[in-house]
N, C-alpha and C positions, 0 to 999 in steps of 0.2 A: 507650588511651583517655586523653583529657585529664582532668586533675583537675577536679572539679565544685565543691568547696567547701573553703575554708580557714577553720579555726577558730583563733582567737587567744584565749588565756586568760592574764590577768595576775593573779597572786595576791599580795596584800600583807597582812601580818599585822594592820596597824592599820586597814585599810579593807576594804570589800567587794571581792570578786573581780570583775574586769571580763572579760566575754566578748563577742567580736565574731565574727560569721559573715560571711564575704565570699564571695559567689558568683563563680566565676572567669570564666564566659562573659561577663557584662556588663562586667567590668573589661577583658577582652581586646578586646571590641568597641569600648569607648570609647578604648582605647589603640592601636587597630589602625593609625592613621597612623604612630605612632612605631614600631610593630612592623615595618611595611613598610620604613621607613628603616633599622632595625636589620638586617633581612635583606639589604638592599642593601649595607650596610656590611660584613657578613660575607662576602658574595660578592666585594666588592672586596679585602678583606683576604686571602681565600683565593687570589685571583688574584695578589696581590703576593707571597705566601709559597709559591706553587706547590703548593697543597693543593686537592684536589678539592672544589668547593663543594657538589656533590650529596652526597658522603659526609659533609661537615661538617654540613650541614643535617639529614641523616638521623640523625646521631649526636645532634644537639640534640633532635630530635623523640623519639628513643628515651629520652633523659634525662627529658624532660617527661612522657612516657607512663609512666615508672617511678615518678613521684612519688606517686600515690595510695597511701595506707597509711603514709606517712612521718610520723614524729613527731619534733619537736625539743623537748627539755626543757632549759631553762637556769635554773639557780638561782645567785643571787649574793646572799649575805648573807640579808636578810629577804625579798627579792623573787624570785618564780618566774614564768617565762614558758613557756607550753606552746603550740606551734603544731602543729596536726594538719591534714594534707592528705588529703582524701577524694576 
């Protein structure tokens, strides 16, 4: 299943916490022309390096499908960033 929502939270001690919710499907639909060009680039690169394009695209889809439930926490000094993929 493709991720549905990406939540970004930036915590700063001197200011309020910023939260941004990004729905994935509308972003993918808007960027779909670039996505088509990226897939064509992957197919050409696979042909040049003698790698099966079907297996490479399948591995990429499995990677994207495994993203829901992933959390990235980054803390640097006083600032913290949390990215949650649902």
